[in-house]
Steps between C-alpha positions, in 0.01 A plus 500: 500500500456126547301321231247363750444845653474662157232260378321511833473879470346447156228283656626159384448363848695484823874451499431137587275477191778649284751249629257228395472653150879502469523141623240404236723660232236756401712816538765633260729801532648643181406181319671271750308260721528623857608257768543756778208691651754728666651614170553877485281661230371844407242648262754496215516120510270299274304280739237250387262274690358211299656667194292814558699822530498682832496861387325679786676769701558495873436874531147598396280810500128500430227762476168374637149641469401436860134412554299595807488251786862392468757609757841640412713251688715195441290285734175530693307250709155634404506668159645439156819690439641655186751214483208259469426667165845412362531173306719241679751500214543879538564496874853559628654509848482854631221611267306772680274798429658843482308704755138418567146564394212465744285189472220689326733710281556379145744567221870516432733305727860405427638172634868417472803318637714799400596702807639785290167542321304483825722763660472728197120497528477531878784730605336816642771729361417397142145643524355237265161602360205276585185573303161388629161503334264591781122474500352723770154540647470866402689746280797687638461865578750759380611535860547126526712489185712788629565316827600183318739687273648699788556213746291393796621495860418181691602406853766258378615663175439778252417387149712640220312709242299264280391535140125482436330441165121496500386251234134484603290666773570213740823362354852643519859407430709570809881496483696471825861417589467343844339171595363548848239261640158578347648828376269562206190422706622727779576785259157485335326468837685812617347703216146370553480210254497126563669246275264253336757324281877531471721375218870564447559559130866606491821491699834652408384572147382140448129496410272205555473290186140517373537144368538365853171395656472497880719218631717486189869593483791513259876531519644848489714566196867583540422851374231546767733378775770738381250787497384424853846459650647808332212738563594768746309768682 
């Protein structure tokens, strides 16, 4: 990759800005002063700007605790997006959320530039578990639980059998594999309960970090990425 493109992807400015940095003799590659913004470099090269090491990676993966009121999109003309919660220095070209959460749904959301990771989490054939903490307006009946765990027939799809754990009279953990539009709300409505609050707490075996407040995020560890990409149905 060209030096100017590499540094531009790491948020050091436009390629024109990088060319200016090189012209001002502020960029070094492997200890040597760079005179060519088009020099081919990669992540193994030691690049410095103003004698400060450039050690960030081009490929990134984050887990975000999505707050309510933020849309799962890369851009929106009316609302804040999940990318607006990412610090400028952590942004990368192609960074995007994996799947989506509704505007009023909170909790675990993965954002990445890694297409392999995104595919591993979204491919229908992998049957990746998605666990939601659901607050409902009234307790589930035994019949309702049985319908959820057996699968519910809708006009456009039939939900796969879900796992239900009652953790309080009006709060459950619901595990599903699909990700249909408003699926959890539709499933609970079908069994006579309405969703008051919805929070995703796990996906693919990755649980939401309790240290992350709403709006906060952290990088996924290499072990977590390996777990998510290797997990099979």
